[in-house]
Predicted model as a PDB file, atoms N, CA, C, CB and O in Angstrom, pLDDT in the B-factor column:
MODEL        1                                                                  
ATOM      1  N   MET A   1      12.011   0.672  -0.605  1.00 69.00           N  
ATOM      2  CA  MET A   1      11.136   0.208   0.441  1.00 69.00           C  
ATOM      3  C   MET A   1      11.545  -1.179   0.919  1.00 69.00           C  
ATOM      4  CB  MET A   1       9.703   0.201  -0.041  1.00 69.00           C  
ATOM      5  O   MET A   1      11.519  -1.468   2.115  1.00 69.00           O  
ATOM      6  N   ILE A   2      11.915  -2.019  -0.014  1.00 76.00           N  
ATOM      7  CA  ILE A   2      12.216  -3.399   0.354  1.00 76.00           C  
ATOM      8  C   ILE A   2      13.449  -3.489   1.245  1.00 76.00           C  
ATOM      9  CB  ILE A   2      12.416  -4.242  -0.894  1.00 76.00           C  
ATOM     10  O   ILE A   2      13.476  -4.293   2.177  1.00 76.00           O  
ATOM     11  N   SER A   3      14.459  -2.689   0.979  1.00 86.00           N  
ATOM     12  CA  SER A   3      15.712  -2.804   1.717  1.00 86.00           C  
ATOM     13  C   SER A   3      15.585  -2.411   3.181  1.00 86.00           C  
ATOM     14  CB  SER A   3      16.761  -1.957   1.066  1.00 86.00           C  
ATOM     15  O   SER A   3      16.396  -2.852   3.995  1.00 86.00           O  
ATOM     16  N   ILE A   4      14.606  -1.605   3.544  1.00 88.00           N  
ATOM     17  CA  ILE A   4      14.478  -1.177   4.935  1.00 88.00           C  
ATOM     18  C   ILE A   4      13.644  -2.148   5.773  1.00 88.00           C  
ATOM     19  CB  ILE A   4      13.860   0.206   4.992  1.00 88.00           C  
ATOM     20  O   ILE A   4      13.693  -2.098   7.002  1.00 88.00           O  
ATOM     21  N   ILE A   5      12.881  -3.028   5.125  1.00 87.00           N  
ATOM     22  CA  ILE A   5      11.991  -3.923   5.862  1.00 87.00           C  
ATOM     23  C   ILE A   5      12.760  -4.780   6.871  1.00 87.00           C  
ATOM     24  CB  ILE A   5      11.227  -4.822   4.891  1.00 87.00           C  
ATOM     25  O   ILE A   5      12.320  -4.928   8.011  1.00 87.00           O  
ATOM     26  N   GLY A   6      13.890  -5.338   6.472  1.00 88.00           N  
ATOM     27  CA  GLY A   6      14.685  -6.157   7.400  1.00 88.00           C  
ATOM     28  C   GLY A   6      15.106  -5.372   8.635  1.00 88.00           C  
ATOM     29  O   GLY A   6      15.042  -5.892   9.749  1.00 88.00           O  
ATOM     30  N   ASN A   7      15.531  -4.138   8.452  1.00 93.00           N  
ATOM     31  CA  ASN A   7      15.916  -3.300   9.595  1.00 93.00           C  
ATOM     32  C   ASN A   7      14.734  -3.035  10.514  1.00 93.00           C  
ATOM     33  CB  ASN A   7      16.501  -1.973   9.111  1.00 93.00           C  
ATOM     34  O   ASN A   7      14.879  -3.080  11.735  1.00 93.00           O  
ATOM     35  N   LEU A   8      13.585  -2.766   9.953  1.00 92.00           N  
ATOM     36  CA  LEU A   8      12.404  -2.512  10.781  1.00 92.00           C  
ATOM     37  C   LEU A   8      12.019  -3.748  11.584  1.00 92.00           C  
ATOM     38  CB  LEU A   8      11.227  -2.067   9.909  1.00 92.00           C  
ATOM     39  O   LEU A   8      11.620  -3.635  12.743  1.00 92.00           O  
ATOM     40  N   LEU A   9      12.135  -4.917  10.981  1.00 92.00           N  
ATOM     41  CA  LEU A   9      11.813  -6.150  11.701  1.00 92.00           C  
ATOM     42  C   LEU A   9      12.762  -6.383  12.870  1.00 92.00           C  
ATOM     43  CB  LEU A   9      11.860  -7.343  10.751  1.00 92.00           C  
ATOM     44  O   LEU A   9      12.351  -6.907  13.905  1.00 92.00           O  
ATOM     45  N   HIS A  10      14.021  -6.001  12.716  1.00 94.00           N  
ATOM     46  CA  HIS A  10      14.977  -6.146  13.824  1.00 94.00           C  
ATOM     47  C   HIS A  10      14.574  -5.304  15.031  1.00 94.00           C  
ATOM     48  CB  HIS A  10      16.383  -5.750  13.366  1.00 94.00           C  
ATOM     49  O   HIS A  10      14.897  -5.651  16.167  1.00 94.00           O  
ATOM     50  N   PHE A  11      13.882  -4.218  14.790  1.00 94.00           N  
ATOM     51  CA  PHE A  11      13.421  -3.361  15.880  1.00 94.00           C  
ATOM     52  C   PHE A  11      12.012  -3.711  16.341  1.00 94.00           C  
ATOM     53  CB  PHE A  11      13.468  -1.914  15.453  1.00 94.00           C  
ATOM     54  O   PHE A  11      11.411  -2.981  17.129  1.00 94.00           O  
ATOM     55  N   GLY A  12      11.488  -4.828  15.850  1.00 93.00           N  
ATOM     56  CA  GLY A  12      10.196  -5.319  16.300  1.00 93.00           C  
ATOM     57  C   GLY A  12       8.996  -4.656  15.651  1.00 93.00           C  
ATOM     58  O   GLY A  12       7.878  -4.771  16.155  1.00 93.00           O  
ATOM     59  N   MET A  13       9.206  -3.973  14.560  1.00 91.00           N  
ATOM     60  CA  MET A  13       8.084  -3.299  13.902  1.00 91.00           C  
ATOM     61  C   MET A  13       7.277  -4.289  13.067  1.00 91.00           C  
ATOM     62  CB  MET A  13       8.592  -2.143  13.015  1.00 91.00           C  
ATOM     63  O   MET A  13       7.801  -5.282  12.563  1.00 91.00           O  
ATOM     64  N   LEU A  14       6.024  -3.995  12.940  1.00 91.00           N  
ATOM     65  CA  LEU A  14       5.111  -4.826  12.177  1.00 91.00           C  
ATOM     66  C   LEU A  14       4.944  -4.209  10.789  1.00 91.00           C  
ATOM     67  CB  LEU A  14       3.737  -4.969  12.903  1.00 91.00           C  
ATOM     68  O   LEU A  14       4.698  -3.008  10.673  1.00 91.00           O  
ATOM     69  N   ILE A  15       5.073  -4.999   9.762  1.00 90.00           N  
ATOM     70  CA  ILE A  15       4.933  -4.536   8.381  1.00 90.00           C  
ATOM     71  C   ILE A  15       3.557  -4.969   7.880  1.00 90.00           C  
ATOM     72  CB  ILE A  15       6.080  -5.105   7.461  1.00 90.00           C  
ATOM     73  O   ILE A  15       3.223  -6.153   7.919  1.00 90.00           O  
ATOM     74  N   VAL A  16       2.769  -4.020   7.416  1.00 92.00           N  
ATOM     75  CA  VAL A  16       1.453  -4.315   6.850  1.00 92.00           C  
ATOM     76  C   VAL A  16       1.445  -3.807   5.422  1.00 92.00           C  
ATOM     77  CB  VAL A  16       0.298  -3.665   7.691  1.00 92.00           C  
ATOM     78  O   VAL A  16       1.349  -2.604   5.177  1.00 92.00           O  
ATOM     79  N   GLY A  17       1.545  -4.725   4.492  1.00 90.00           N  
ATOM     80  CA  GLY A  17       1.565  -4.348   3.076  1.00 90.00           C  
ATOM     81  C   GLY A  17       0.176  -4.295   2.484  1.00 90.00           C  
ATOM     82  O   GLY A  17      -0.825  -4.430   3.187  1.00 90.00           O  
ATOM     83  N   LEU A  18       0.132  -4.099   1.195  1.00 92.00           N  
ATOM     84  CA  LEU A  18      -1.125  -4.105   0.453  1.00 92.00           C  
ATOM     85  C   LEU A  18      -1.359  -5.544  -0.002  1.00 92.00           C  
ATOM     86  CB  LEU A  18      -1.091  -3.099  -0.776  1.00 92.00           C  
ATOM     87  O   LEU A  18      -0.771  -5.994  -0.985  1.00 92.00           O  
ATOM     88  N   ASN A  19      -2.216  -6.258   0.716  1.00 91.00           N  
ATOM     89  CA  ASN A  19      -2.397  -7.679   0.428  1.00 91.00           C  
ATOM     90  C   ASN A  19      -3.279  -7.902  -0.800  1.00 91.00           C  
ATOM     91  CB  ASN A  19      -3.003  -8.385   1.637  1.00 91.00           C  
ATOM     92  O   ASN A  19      -3.867  -6.962  -1.336  1.00 91.00           O  
ATOM     93  N   TYR A  20      -3.359  -9.141  -1.229  1.00 90.00           N  
ATOM     94  CA  TYR A  20      -4.107  -9.462  -2.436  1.00 90.00           C  
ATOM     95  C   TYR A  20      -5.618  -9.452  -2.224  1.00 90.00           C  
ATOM     96  CB  TYR A  20      -3.684 -10.805  -2.949  1.00 90.00           C  
ATOM     97  O   TYR A  20      -6.368  -9.786  -3.141  1.00 90.00           O  
ATOM     98  N   GLY A  21      -6.073  -9.078  -1.042  1.00 92.00           N  
ATOM     99  CA  GLY A  21      -7.496  -8.845  -0.840  1.00 92.00           C  
ATOM    100  C   GLY A  21      -7.965  -7.644  -1.640  1.00 92.00           C  
ATOM    101  O   GLY A  21      -9.154  -7.510  -1.926  1.00 92.00           O  
ATOM    102  N   PHE A  22      -7.020  -6.756  -2.007  1.00 92.00           N  
ATOM    103  CA  PHE A  22      -7.357  -5.614  -2.859  1.00 92.00           C  
ATOM    104  C   PHE A  22      -7.129  -6.013  -4.307  1.00 92.00           C  
ATOM    105  CB  PHE A  22      -6.510  -4.350  -2.487  1.00 92.00           C  
ATOM    106  O   PHE A  22      -5.997  -6.009  -4.791  1.00 92.00           O  
ATOM    107  N   ALA A  23      -8.197  -6.354  -4.986  1.00 89.00           N  
ATOM    108  CA  ALA A  23      -8.097  -6.862  -6.354  1.00 89.00           C  
ATOM    109  C   ALA A  23      -7.656  -5.799  -7.350  1.00 89.00           C  
ATOM    110  CB  ALA A  23      -9.420  -7.430  -6.784  1.00 89.00           C  
ATOM    111  O   ALA A  23      -7.205  -6.142  -8.444  1.00 89.00           O  
ATOM    112  N   GLY A  24      -7.771  -4.525  -7.007  1.00 89.00           N  
ATOM    113  CA  GLY A  24      -7.419  -3.456  -7.918  1.00 89.00           C  
ATOM    114  C   GLY A  24      -5.962  -3.433  -8.326  1.00 89.00           C  
ATOM    115  O   GLY A  24      -5.617  -2.843  -9.350  1.00 89.00           O  
ATOM    116  N   GLN A  25      -5.098  -4.065  -7.541  1.00 86.00           N  
ATOM    117  CA  GLN A  25      -3.680  -4.063  -7.924  1.00 86.00           C  
ATOM    118  C   GLN A  25      -3.383  -5.033  -9.060  1.00 86.00           C  
ATOM    119  CB  GLN A  25      -2.816  -4.410  -6.724  1.00 86.00           C  
ATOM    120  O   GLN A  25      -2.268  -5.062  -9.579  1.00 86.00           O  
ATOM    121  N   MET A  26      -4.367  -5.819  -9.442  1.00 86.00           N  
ATOM    122  CA  MET A  26      -4.178  -6.748 -10.540  1.00 86.00           C  
ATOM    123  C   MET A  26      -4.917  -6.302 -11.798  1.00 86.00           C  
ATOM    124  CB  MET A  26      -4.638  -8.128 -10.133  1.00 86.00           C  
ATOM    125  O   MET A  26      -5.088  -7.084 -12.733  1.00 86.00           O  
ATOM    126  N   THR A  27      -5.350  -5.054 -11.818  1.00 85.00           N  
ATOM    127  CA  THR A  27      -6.094  -4.544 -12.971  1.00 85.00           C  
ATOM    128  C   THR A  27      -5.203  -4.433 -14.203  1.00 85.00           C  
ATOM    129  CB  THR A  27      -6.707  -3.181 -12.647  1.00 85.00           C  
ATOM    130  O   THR A  27      -4.017  -4.119 -14.108  1.00 85.00           O  
ATOM    131  N   LEU A  28      -5.789  -4.691 -15.329  1.00 83.00           N  
ATOM    132  CA  LEU A  28      -5.092  -4.520 -16.596  1.00 83.00           C  
ATOM    133  C   LEU A  28      -5.710  -3.382 -17.406  1.00 83.00           C  
ATOM    134  CB  LEU A  28      -5.122  -5.823 -17.401  1.00 83.00           C  
ATOM    135  O   LEU A  28      -5.295  -3.121 -18.535  1.00 83.00           O  
ATOM    136  N   SER A  29      -6.698  -2.712 -16.827  1.00 87.00           N  
ATOM    137  CA  SER A  29      -7.416  -1.673 -17.557  1.00 87.00           C  
ATOM    138  C   SER A  29      -6.712  -0.319 -17.534  1.00 87.00           C  
ATOM    139  CB  SER A  29      -8.795  -1.526 -16.992  1.00 87.00           C  
ATOM    140  O   SER A  29      -7.082   0.581 -18.288  1.00 87.00           O  
ATOM    141  N   GLU A  30      -5.697  -0.164 -16.673  1.00 84.00           N  
ATOM    142  CA  GLU A  30      -4.952   1.089 -16.585  1.00 84.00           C  
ATOM    143  C   GLU A  30      -3.577   0.833 -15.999  1.00 84.00           C  
ATOM    144  CB  GLU A  30      -5.712   2.124 -15.736  1.00 84.00           C  
ATOM    145  O   GLU A  30      -3.359  -0.172 -15.322  1.00 84.00           O  
ATOM    146  N   VAL A  31      -2.659   1.736 -16.259  1.00 81.00           N  
ATOM    147  CA  VAL A  31      -1.362   1.684 -15.594  1.00 81.00           C  
ATOM    148  C   VAL A  31      -1.599   2.195 -14.185  1.00 81.00           C  
ATOM    149  CB  VAL A  31      -0.257   2.535 -16.358  1.00 81.00           C  
ATOM    150  O   VAL A  31      -2.093   3.307 -13.998  1.00 81.00           O  
ATOM    151  N   SER A  32      -1.250   1.393 -13.202  1.00 84.00           N  
ATOM    152  CA  SER A  32      -1.597   1.726 -11.837  1.00 84.00           C  
ATOM    153  C   SER A  32      -0.477   1.313 -10.896  1.00 84.00           C  
ATOM    154  CB  SER A  32      -2.910   1.057 -11.436  1.00 84.00           C  
ATOM    155  O   SER A  32       0.165   0.283 -11.098  1.00 84.00           O  
ATOM    156  N   GLY A  33      -0.247   2.114  -9.876  1.00 82.00           N  
ATOM    157  CA  GLY A  33       0.719   1.764  -8.839  1.00 82.00           C  
ATOM    158  C   GLY A  33       0.122   0.730  -7.905  1.00 82.00           C  
ATOM    159  O   GLY A  33      -1.023   0.308  -8.069  1.00 82.00           O  
ATOM    160  N   GLY A  34       0.906   0.336  -6.934  1.00 82.00           N  
ATOM    161  CA  GLY A  34       0.439  -0.639  -5.956  1.00 82.00           C  
ATOM    162  C   GLY A  34       1.178  -1.952  -6.103  1.00 82.00           C  
ATOM    163  O   GLY A  34       1.381  -2.450  -7.210  1.00 82.00           O  
ATOM    164  N   ALA A  35       1.574  -2.499  -4.980  1.00 84.00           N  
ATOM    165  CA  ALA A  35       2.282  -3.765  -4.921  1.00 84.00           C  
ATOM    166  C   ALA A  35       2.086  -4.335  -3.524  1.00 84.00           C  
ATOM    167  CB  ALA A  35       3.800  -3.593  -5.264  1.00 84.00           C  
ATOM    168  O   ALA A  35       1.607  -3.622  -2.643  1.00 84.00           O  
ATOM    169  N   PRO A  36       2.436  -5.583  -3.293  1.00 85.00           N  
ATOM    170  CA  PRO A  36       2.301  -6.145  -1.953  1.00 85.00           C  
ATOM    171  C   PRO A  36       3.072  -5.355  -0.891  1.00 85.00           C  
ATOM    172  CB  PRO A  36       2.771  -7.576  -1.956  1.00 85.00           C  
ATOM    173  O   PRO A  36       2.768  -5.458   0.298  1.00 85.00           O  
ATOM    174  N   TYR A  37       4.066  -4.571  -1.310  1.00 86.00           N  
ATOM    175  CA  TYR A  37       4.849  -3.778  -0.354  1.00 86.00           C  
ATOM    176  C   TYR A  37       4.114  -2.539   0.114  1.00 86.00           C  
ATOM    177  CB  TYR A  37       6.166  -3.374  -0.969  1.00 86.00           C  
ATOM    178  O   TYR A  37       4.471  -1.969   1.144  1.00 86.00           O  
ATOM    179  N   GLY A  38       3.101  -2.108  -0.611  1.00 90.00           N  
ATOM    180  CA  GLY A  38       2.335  -0.950  -0.186  1.00 90.00           C  
ATOM    181  C   GLY A  38       1.668  -0.228  -1.339  1.00 90.00           C  
ATOM    182  O   GLY A  38       1.988  -0.449  -2.507  1.00 90.00           O  
ATOM    183  N   ALA A  39       0.741   0.632  -0.988  1.00 92.00           N  
ATOM    184  CA  ALA A  39       0.035   1.445  -1.972  1.00 92.00           C  
ATOM    185  C   ALA A  39       0.996   2.489  -2.530  1.00 92.00           C  
ATOM    186  CB  ALA A  39      -1.220   2.121  -1.345  1.00 92.00           C  
ATOM    187  O   ALA A  39       1.719   3.142  -1.777  1.00 92.00           O  
ATOM    188  N   THR A  40       1.000   2.641  -3.835  1.00 90.00           N  
ATOM    189  CA  THR A  40       1.862   3.623  -4.485  1.00 90.00           C  
ATOM    190  C   THR A  40       1.101   4.264  -5.635  1.00 90.00           C  
ATOM    191  CB  THR A  40       3.177   2.970  -4.991  1.00 90.00           C  
ATOM    192  O   THR A  40      -0.012   3.858  -5.969  1.00 90.00           O  
ATOM    193  N   THR A  41       1.720   5.268  -6.228  1.00 90.00           N  
ATOM    194  CA  THR A  41       1.154   5.883  -7.421  1.00 90.00           C  
ATOM    195  C   THR A  41       2.263   6.099  -8.435  1.00 90.00           C  
ATOM    196  CB  THR A  41       0.446   7.222  -7.082  1.00 90.00           C  
ATOM    197  O   THR A  41       3.441   6.156  -8.084  1.00 90.00           O  
ATOM    198  N   ILE A  42       1.877   6.216  -9.679  1.00 85.00           N  
ATOM    199  CA  ILE A  42       2.820   6.497 -10.750  1.00 85.00           C  
ATOM    200  C   ILE A  42       2.526   7.922 -11.202  1.00 85.00           C  
ATOM    201  CB  ILE A  42       2.699   5.455 -11.945  1.00 85.00           C  
ATOM    202  O   ILE A  42       1.389   8.245 -11.545  1.00 85.00           O  
ATOM    203  N   THR A  43       3.538   8.766 -11.203  1.00 83.00           N  
ATOM    204  CA  THR A  43       3.327  10.168 -11.542  1.00 83.00           C  
ATOM    205  C   THR A  43       4.480  10.699 -12.367  1.00 83.00           C  
ATOM    206  CB  THR A  43       3.153  11.007 -10.281  1.00 83.00           C  
ATOM    207  O   THR A  43       5.573  10.132 -12.354  1.00 83.00           O  
ATOM    208  N   GLY A  44       4.247  11.763 -13.071  1.00 81.00           N  
ATOM    209  CA  GLY A  44       5.309  12.427 -13.803  1.00 81.00           C  
ATOM    210  C   GLY A  44       6.101  13.332 -12.880  1.00 81.00           C  
ATOM    211  O   GLY A  44       5.629  13.696 -11.803  1.00 81.00           O  
ATOM    212  N   GLY A  45       7.293  13.692 -13.295  1.00 84.00           N  
ATOM    213  CA  GLY A  45       8.143  14.553 -12.479  1.00 84.00           C  
ATOM    214  C   GLY A  45       7.553  15.931 -12.234  1.00 84.00           C  
ATOM    215  O   GLY A  45       7.916  16.597 -11.264  1.00 84.00           O  
ATOM    216  N   ASP A  46       6.655  16.362 -13.094  1.00 89.00           N  
ATOM    217  CA  ASP A  46       6.056  17.680 -12.938  1.00 89.00           C  
ATOM    218  C   ASP A  46       4.758  17.650 -12.133  1.00 89.00           C  
ATOM    219  CB  ASP A  46       5.796  18.281 -14.292  1.00 89.00           C  
ATOM    220  O   ASP A  46       4.133  18.691 -11.934  1.00 89.00           O  
ATOM    221  N   GLY A  47       4.354  16.487 -11.677  1.00 83.00           N  
ATOM    222  CA  GLY A  47       3.143  16.364 -10.873  1.00 83.00           C  
ATOM    223  C   GLY A  47       1.861  16.469 -11.674  1.00 83.00           C  
ATOM    224  O   GLY A  47       0.792  16.665 -11.096  1.00 83.00           O  
ATOM    225  N   SER A  48       1.941  16.344 -12.987  1.00 87.00           N  
ATOM    226  CA  SER A  48       0.748  16.499 -13.825  1.00 87.00           C  
ATOM    227  C   SER A  48      -0.221  15.328 -13.695  1.00 87.00           C  
ATOM    228  CB  SER A  48       1.155  16.657 -15.272  1.00 87.00           C  
ATOM    229  O   SER A  48      -1.413  15.483 -13.962  1.00 87.00           O  
ATOM    230  N   ARG A  49       0.271  14.167 -13.291  1.00 88.00           N  
ATOM    231  CA  ARG A  49      -0.618  13.027 -13.085  1.00 88.00           C  
ATOM    232  C   ARG A  49      -0.861  12.866 -11.599  1.00 88.00           C  
ATOM    233  CB  ARG A  49      -0.023  11.726 -13.694  1.00 88.00           C  
ATOM    234  O   ARG A  49       0.082  12.748 -10.817  1.00 88.00           O  
ATOM    235  N   GLN A  50      -2.094  12.860 -11.221  1.00 90.00           N  
ATOM    236  CA  GLN A  50      -2.492  12.658  -9.830  1.00 90.00           C  
ATOM    237  C   GLN A  50      -2.889  11.195  -9.640  1.00 90.00           C  
ATOM    238  CB  GLN A  50      -3.667  13.611  -9.436  1.00 90.00           C  
ATOM    239  O   GLN A  50      -3.153  10.499 -10.620  1.00 90.00           O  
ATOM    240  N   PRO A  51      -2.935  10.719  -8.397  1.00 91.00           N  
ATOM    241  CA  PRO A  51      -3.334   9.330  -8.161  1.00 91.00           C  
ATOM    242  C   PRO A  51      -4.713   9.038  -8.760  1.00 91.00           C  
ATOM    243  CB  PRO A  51      -3.340   9.028  -6.655  1.00 91.00           C  
ATOM    244  O   PRO A  51      -5.637   9.845  -8.654  1.00 91.00           O  
ATOM    245  N   SER A  52      -4.826   7.876  -9.385  1.00 92.00           N  
ATOM    246  CA  SER A  52      -6.106   7.470  -9.971  1.00 92.00           C  
ATOM    247  C   SER A  52      -7.058   7.012  -8.866  1.00 92.00           C  
ATOM    248  CB  SER A  52      -5.900   6.338 -11.016  1.00 92.00           C  
ATOM    249  O   SER A  52      -6.652   6.828  -7.718  1.00 92.00           O  
ATOM    250  N   ASP A  53      -8.315   6.833  -9.223  1.00 94.00           N  
ATOM    251  CA  ASP A  53      -9.294   6.325  -8.258  1.00 94.00           C  
ATOM    252  C   ASP A  53      -8.872   4.960  -7.729  1.00 94.00           C  
ATOM    253  CB  ASP A  53     -10.690   6.235  -8.901  1.00 94.00           C  
ATOM    254  O   ASP A  53      -9.070   4.656  -6.553  1.00 94.00           O  
ATOM    255  N   ASN A  54      -8.290   4.137  -8.601  1.00 93.00           N  
ATOM    256  CA  ASN A  54      -7.827   2.809  -8.183  1.00 93.00           C  
ATOM    257  C   ASN A  54      -6.682   2.922  -7.174  1.00 93.00           C  
ATOM    258  CB  ASN A  54      -7.375   1.988  -9.408  1.00 93.00           C  
ATOM    259  O   ASN A  54      -6.658   2.189  -6.185  1.00 93.00           O  
ATOM    260  N   GLU A  55      -5.741   3.825  -7.413  1.00 93.00           N  
ATOM    261  CA  GLU A  55      -4.608   3.997  -6.496  1.00 93.00           C  
ATOM    262  C   GLU A  55      -5.073   4.558  -5.157  1.00 93.00           C  
ATOM    263  CB  GLU A  55      -3.548   4.925  -7.117  1.00 93.00           C  
ATOM    264  O   GLU A  55      -4.557   4.166  -4.110  1.00 93.00           O  
ATOM    265  N   LEU A  56      -6.042   5.471  -5.177  1.00 95.00           N  
ATOM    266  CA  LEU A  56      -6.595   5.997  -3.922  1.00 95.00           C  
ATOM    267  C   LEU A  56      -7.346   4.907  -3.166  1.00 95.00           C  
ATOM    268  CB  LEU A  56      -7.531   7.191  -4.199  1.00 95.00           C  
ATOM    269  O   LEU A  56      -7.284   4.844  -1.938  1.00 95.00           O  
ATOM    270  N   ALA A  57      -8.049   4.057  -3.891  1.00 95.00           N  
ATOM    271  CA  ALA A  57      -8.749   2.938  -3.251  1.00 95.00           C  
ATOM    272  C   ALA A  57      -7.751   1.986  -2.601  1.00 95.00           C  
ATOM    273  CB  ALA A  57      -9.619   2.179  -4.278  1.00 95.00           C  
ATOM    274  O   ALA A  57      -8.015   1.453  -1.524  1.00 95.00           O  
ATOM    275  N   ALA A  58      -6.606   1.770  -3.246  1.00 95.00           N  
ATOM    276  CA  ALA A  58      -5.568   0.907  -2.671  1.00 95.00           C  
ATOM    277  C   ALA A  58      -5.047   1.496  -1.368  1.00 95.00           C  
ATOM    278  CB  ALA A  58      -4.408   0.712  -3.666  1.00 95.00           C  
ATOM    279  O   ALA A  58      -4.864   0.769  -0.392  1.00 95.00           O  
ATOM    280  N   ALA A  59      -4.807   2.803  -1.340  1.00 96.00           N  
ATOM    281  CA  ALA A  59      -4.318   3.451  -0.124  1.00 96.00           C  
ATOM    282  C   ALA A  59      -5.351   3.360   0.995  1.00 96.00           C  
ATOM    283  CB  ALA A  59      -3.968   4.918  -0.402  1.00 96.00           C  
ATOM    284  O   ALA A  59      -4.998   3.127   2.151  1.00 96.00           O  
ATOM    285  N   ARG A  60      -6.620   3.542   0.656  1.00 97.00           N  
ATOM    286  CA  ARG A  60      -7.682   3.430   1.671  1.00 97.00           C  
ATOM    287  C   ARG A  60      -7.778   1.997   2.190  1.00 97.00           C  
ATOM    288  CB  ARG A  60      -9.046   3.877   1.087  1.00 97.00           C  
ATOM    289  O   ARG A  60      -7.945   1.778   3.390  1.00 97.00           O  
ATOM    290  N   TYR A  61      -7.674   1.028   1.293  1.00 96.00           N  
ATOM    291  CA  TYR A  61      -7.727  -0.378   1.682  1.00 96.00           C  
ATOM    292  C   TYR A  61      -6.575  -0.704   2.634  1.00 96.00           C  
ATOM    293  CB  TYR A  61      -7.674  -1.290   0.435  1.00 96.00           C  
ATOM    294  O   TYR A  61      -6.781  -1.338   3.669  1.00 96.00           O  
ATOM    295  N   GLN A  62      -5.370  -0.272   2.283  1.00 96.00           N  
ATOM    296  CA  GLN A  62      -4.215  -0.549   3.137  1.00 96.00           C  
ATOM    297  C   GLN A  62      -4.363   0.151   4.486  1.00 96.00           C  
ATOM    298  CB  GLN A  62      -2.912  -0.105   2.445  1.00 96.00           C  
ATOM    299  O   GLN A  62      -4.038  -0.432   5.520  1.00 96.00           O  
ATOM    300  N   GLY A  63      -4.842   1.374   4.490  1.00 97.00           N  
ATOM    301  CA  GLY A  63      -5.072   2.085   5.747  1.00 97.00           C  
ATOM    302  C   GLY A  63      -6.062   1.361   6.638  1.00 97.00           C  
ATOM    303  O   GLY A  63      -5.868   1.278   7.851  1.00 97.00           O  
ATOM    304  N   ALA A  64      -7.130   0.832   6.038  1.00 97.00           N  
ATOM    305  CA  ALA A  64      -8.119   0.077   6.811  1.00 97.00           C  
ATOM    306  C   ALA A  64      -7.514  -1.206   7.368  1.00 97.00           C  
ATOM    307  CB  ALA A  64      -9.340  -0.252   5.944  1.00 97.00           C  
ATOM    308  O   ALA A  64      -7.830  -1.602   8.490  1.00 97.00           O  
ATOM    309  N   GLU A  65      -6.650  -1.857   6.598  1.00 96.00           N  
ATOM    310  CA  GLU A  65      -5.978  -3.069   7.086  1.00 96.00           C  
ATOM    311  C   GLU A  65      -5.061  -2.748   8.272  1.00 96.00           C  
ATOM    312  CB  GLU A  65      -5.164  -3.728   5.948  1.00 96.00           C  
ATOM    313  O   GLU A  65      -5.024  -3.492   9.252  1.00 96.00           O  
ATOM    314  N   ILE A  66      -4.336  -1.655   8.178  1.00 96.00           N  
ATOM    315  CA  ILE A  66      -3.457  -1.241   9.274  1.00 96.00           C  
ATOM    316  C   ILE A  66      -4.285  -0.975  10.521  1.00 96.00           C  
ATOM    317  CB  ILE A  66      -2.641   0.018   8.886  1.00 96.00           C  
ATOM    318  O   ILE A  66      -3.919  -1.415  11.610  1.00 96.00           O  
ATOM    319  N   ALA A  67      -5.396  -0.262  10.376  1.00 96.00           N  
ATOM    320  CA  ALA A  67      -6.264   0.026  11.517  1.00 96.00           C  
ATOM    321  C   ALA A  67      -6.846  -1.254  12.103  1.00 96.00           C  
ATOM    322  CB  ALA A  67      -7.390   0.973  11.104  1.00 96.00           C  
ATOM    323  O   ALA A  67      -6.922  -1.398  13.323  1.00 96.00           O  
ATOM    324  N   ARG A  68      -7.260  -2.189  11.241  1.00 96.00           N  
ATOM    325  CA  ARG A  68      -7.840  -3.453  11.721  1.00 96.00           C  
ATOM    326  C   ARG A  68      -6.829  -4.239  12.538  1.00 96.00           C  
ATOM    327  CB  ARG A  68      -8.333  -4.304  10.540  1.00 96.00           C  
ATOM    328  O   ARG A  68      -7.162  -4.794  13.586  1.00 96.00           O  
ATOM    329  N   ILE A  69      -5.607  -4.285  12.062  1.00 95.00           N  
ATOM    330  CA  ILE A  69      -4.569  -5.023  12.782  1.00 95.00           C  
ATOM    331  C   ILE A  69      -4.204  -4.315  14.081  1.00 95.00           C  
ATOM    332  CB  ILE A  69      -3.320  -5.192  11.903  1.00 95.00           C  
ATOM    333  O   ILE A  69      -3.975  -4.974  15.095  1.00 95.00           O  
ATOM    334  N   ALA A  70      -4.148  -2.997  14.070  1.00 95.00           N  
ATOM    335  CA  ALA A  70      -3.859  -2.239  15.289  1.00 95.00           C  
ATOM    336  C   ALA A  70      -4.902  -2.492  16.361  1.00 95.00           C  
ATOM    337  CB  ALA A  70      -3.785  -0.750  14.984  1.00 95.00           C  
ATOM    338  O   ALA A  70      -4.566  -2.623  17.538  1.00 95.00           O  
ATOM    339  N   VAL A  71      -6.172  -2.562  15.963  1.00 96.00           N  
ATOM    340  CA  VAL A  71      -7.238  -2.846  16.926  1.00 96.00           C  
ATOM    341  C   VAL A  71      -7.061  -4.248  17.501  1.00 96.00           C  
ATOM    342  CB  VAL A  71      -8.631  -2.705  16.263  1.00 96.00           C  
ATOM    343  O   VAL A  71      -7.252  -4.454  18.700  1.00 96.00           O  
ATOM    344  N   LYS A  72      -6.698  -5.215  16.656  1.00 95.00           N  
ATOM    345  CA  LYS A  72      -6.483  -6.578  17.153  1.00 95.00           C  
ATOM    346  C   LYS A  72      -5.339  -6.625  18.158  1.00 95.00           C  
ATOM    347  CB  LYS A  72      -6.194  -7.532  15.989  1.00 95.00           C  
ATOM    348  O   LYS A  72      -5.404  -7.359  19.144  1.00 95.00           O  
ATOM    349  N   LEU A  73      -4.297  -5.846  17.911  1.00 92.00           N  
ATOM    350  CA  LEU A  73      -3.127  -5.876  18.797  1.00 92.00           C  
ATOM    351  C   LEU A  73      -3.342  -5.099  20.090  1.00 92.00           C  
ATOM    352  CB  LEU A  73      -1.922  -5.321  18.075  1.00 92.00           C  
ATOM    353  O   LEU A  73      -2.853  -5.493  21.149  1.00 92.00           O  
ATOM    354  N   HIS A  74      -4.072  -3.998  19.997  1.00 90.00           N  
ATOM    355  CA  HIS A  74      -4.168  -3.099  21.157  1.00 90.00           C  
ATOM    356  C   HIS A  74      -5.581  -2.885  21.656  1.00 90.00           C  
ATOM    357  CB  HIS A  74      -3.574  -1.777  20.817  1.00 90.00           C  
ATOM    358  O   HIS A  74      -5.790  -2.166  22.634  1.00 90.00           O  
ATOM    359  N   GLY A  75      -6.547  -3.491  21.005  1.00 75.00           N  
ATOM    360  CA  GLY A  75      -7.938  -3.363  21.453  1.00 75.00           C  
ATOM    361  C   GLY A  75      -8.491  -2.071  21.084  1.00 75.00           C  
ATOM    362  O   GLY A  75      -9.652  -1.788  21.380  1.00 75.00           O  
TER     363      GLY A  75                                                      
ENDMDL                                                                          
END                                                                             
């Protein structure tokens, strides 16, 4: 994910990561995906682990941030 960000910026794209307003990415109570680069999940190769409630909350938070910024840019 990180290596493509520079290319996207050259084409004028806006990058909206998972900011630290989402406190769930700093939890120590479970192994959880998520980083400033975006909402993620940790799963096994067989798909036996599904996204946790915390990881789903991170994705919803990031989606809401993207929508909020889009409204600011385009009304």
